[in-house]
Structures are given as C-alpha cells and as structure tokens.
C-alpha positions, 0 to 999 in steps of 0.5 A: 053470748054468755061468759062462764069461767069453769075449772077442771074441779067443776067440769066433768062432760057434756051433759047434766052436772055431776060430781066434781073430777079429781084432778089427779084421777085421769081415768075418766074419759069424759068428753068436754063440749064448749057449745056454740055462743058459749064463750068460757075460759079455765083449765081442762083436763080429761082422758077424753075429748074436748069439742070447741064449737064456741070460745075458748080463751085463756085455756090450759087443756090436756086431753085425748084429742082437741077438735075446733070446729068451723067458727070455733076459737081457742086461746091458750095452751092445749096438750093432746094426742090428736088436735083438728082445727077447722076453726081459729087457734091462737096460742100453742098446741102440742100433739103427741100423734098428729095436727090436722089443719082443715081448709077452714083453719087459722093458726096464730102461734105455735103448733108441734107434732110428729105428723102435721096435715096442712089442707089447702086454705088453711092459714098458719102464722107462727112457728111449726115444729115437726117433732121425732116420730117414736117407733112403733113396737109392732113394725119392723122398719121396711128396708128395700133390697138392692136394686138388682135384688129387687128388680125382676129378671126377665130372660132373652126369651121374652125379648125374642118372643115380643121380636118375633111377634112384631115381626110376624104381625108387620110381615103380614101386613106388608104381605097383605099390602103386596098382595093387594097391589099385585091383585090390582095390577093383575085387574088393571092388565086383564081390563087393559087386555080386554 
C-alpha cells in the first residue's frame, strides 16, 4: 500500500490533477475517492461526496456526504450532511441529516446526527448522540383529532344487519339439519312397515 499525504489545496476530484481548490470557495461539488489499497491522511473539504474504500487517517473532513465502504477505514473527524458506514470509523462523525451504520460497520468514538440508523450486526463502541431535529418549513406538524372524532361512527343498523345475517345462516343450517333428521326417521318408519 502506498501512503500519500494530501491537503484540501491539492485535492480536487477523483480524475486527473486539476487546478488547486481555493478552500474558501465551497461552490465546488467535486467528489473525492480514496481508492482501494490507498492509505492517506489530511484535511478534505468539498461540497460533493467523499468515498473511502482505502484508509484515511488523521483526517479532518467536511463534505455533503461521506461513505466508508466495507474494508474502508476512517480515522479522524468528519462533518457531513449524511454519513454511511460499512467499514471502520475511529474518531468522530457529525451529520446534519443522518448516519447509517450498515451490518458490517465497526465504529469506535462518537457519532451525532438527528437520525441514526443501525442495521443488525453493526458494532458501536463509544458515544451515540441523537441531535435535535429541525422542523421542515414545508411540512405542517400532523395532529390527530380526538379519538372520538377520529373513530368512524357505526350505526345500530349495521349491528342489527350483522345479527340478522348470522341468525339467517344459523337458522337455515338448523332447519336443514332438522329436515334431514325427519327424512331419515320417515325412511326408517317406512322401512319398518315393509
């Protein structure tokens, strides 16, 4: 494995080298990929996503989304809108939207987000904080009406109709049974006479 130290001034995207990124300009949405087998460290800042398939150590990361794949390692501090971990995170992850820990995730340190999803099998050692959720401006809080108003009223006629159907069905069955027995008795009486 190779080891490369990179800072935010020299990393712009996953493709070939481009012009240096001004750390004060956050309008760039370049994605950064730490490839399989690559070990690196440093400060990364992008309005795009960061994908860690290799190892990122002594990291200070700010991005829109951070994804640590199975087999990927992250050591350091990450601030993102969304964080998804399938590999290993050692340090701190702060998300403004959500953190998803997949079944293969191994986390040691501190994670904080309004929504934290933990799949069965994920291993967490450290501190988990569920931050306060912001109210969404387009959504009005849903309030349920009082139970008596919410529950639909059913009239007595529905109950009586159900009882009448039940009686008709059971009465018909009883009549068929009684008629069947009387026919058997008549048959036996006629057979006895002969």
